[in-house]
C-alpha positions in Angstrom: 3.6 -35.8 -28.8 6.9 -34.3 -27.9 6.9 -31.9 -24.9 9.6 -29.3 -24.5 9.3 -29.2 -20.7 9.7 -32.4 -18.6 6.9 -33.9 -16.5 6.9 -32.8 -12.8 8.3 -35.2 -10.3 5.9 -37.9 -9.0 6.4 -37.2 -5.3 5.5 -33.8 -3.7 8.5 -31.7 -2.7 6.5 -30.4 0.3 6.7 -33.7 2.1 10.5 -33.7 1.8 11.0 -30.3 3.5 12.2 -30.4 7.1 9.5 -28.7 9.3 12.3 -27.2 11.5 13.8 -25.5 8.5 10.4 -24.0 7.7 10.1 -22.7 11.2 13.6 -21.2 11.1 12.9 -19.5 7.7 9.7 -18.0 8.9 11.3 -16.8 12.2 14.0 -15.2 10.2 11.8 -13.3 7.8 8.7 -12.6 10.0 10.2 -12.1 13.4 13.5 -10.2 13.2 16.0 -10.7 16.0 15.4 -8.6 19.1 18.8 -6.9 19.0 18.4 -6.0 15.3 17.8 -2.3 14.7 14.2 -1.7 13.9 13.2 0.9 11.4 11.8 4.1 13.0 8.1 4.3 12.9 7.2 7.9 12.4 4.1 9.4 11.0 4.7 12.9 9.9 1.9 15.3 10.3 0.3 16.6 7.2 1.7 20.1 6.4 -0.8 22.9 6.0 -1.3 24.3 2.6 1.2 27.0 1.6 0.0 30.5 2.0 0.7 31.1 -1.7 -2.0 28.6 -2.7 -5.5 30.0 -2.7 -8.4 28.1 -1.2 -9.8 27.7 -4.7 -6.6 26.2 -6.0 -6.6 23.8 -3.0 -10.2 22.8 -3.9 -9.3 22.2 -7.5 -6.4 20.0 -6.4 -8.7 18.0 -4.1 -11.2 17.7 -7.0 -8.4 16.3 -9.2 -7.4 13.8 -6.5 -11.0 12.7 -6.1 -11.3 12.2 -9.9 -8.2 9.9 -9.8 -9.6 8.0 -6.8 -12.9 7.5 -8.5 -11.2 6.2 -11.7 -9.1 3.8 -9.6 -12.1 2.5 -7.6 -14.1 2.0 -10.9 -11.3 0.1 -12.4 -11.0 -2.1 -9.3 -14.8 -2.7 -9.2 -14.7 -3.9 -12.8 -12.4 -6.7 -11.8 -14.6 -7.9 -8.9 -17.8 -9.8 -8.5 -20.4 -10.3 -5.9 -20.2 -8.7 -2.5 -16.7 -7.4 -3.2 -17.9 -5.5 -6.2 -20.7 -4.0 -4.1 -18.2 -2.8 -1.6 -16.0 -1.2 -4.3 -19.0 0.5 -5.9 -20.0 1.8 -2.5 -16.5 3.4 -2.3 -17.0 4.9 -5.7 -20.3 6.3 -4.5 -18.7 7.9 -1.5 -16.0 9.4 -3.7 -18.6 10.8 -6.0 -20.4 12.4 -3.1 -17.2 14.0 -1.9 -16.5 15.2 -5.5 -19.9 16.9 -5.7 -19.4 18.6 -2.4 -16.0 20.0 -3.5 -17.4 21.0 -6.9 -20.2 22.9 -5.2 -17.7 24.8 -3.0 -15.6 25.6 -6.0 -18.7 27.0 -7.8 -19.7 29.1 -4.8 -16.2 30.5 -4.6 -16.2 31.3 -8.3 -19.6 33.1 -8.1 -18.5 35.2 -5.1 -15.2 36.2 -6.7 
C-alpha cells in the first residue's frame, strides 16, 4: 500500500533536545526578565448603571445575560461526563435559580407599574 506521508523517525526527538535549551526557552517565555516592562495590572471598578436606564431595563438585561450563561453552561455540560458533568449541571442550577429570582423581581415591577 502506498502512503502519501512518510513514516515517523525511529528515534524520539525528545531525547535529542538539550535540557539546558529547554530551561532557557521556558525561562524566556514563563519568567520575563526583571528589567522588562510589565503590563499594568488594573482592575477597573464596575461602573454604575446609567441614570437613563430604568431598574426594569437593568433587570431585563441581567435576565438576558443569565439566559446566555445558562445556555453556555448547558452546552459545556453536554460535552462532559462523570463528576465534571455534575459540577457543570450544578452551575446550570445556580444560574436558573438566579434567573427565577430576577424574573420574579421583573414581574413584581411590572405589576406595581
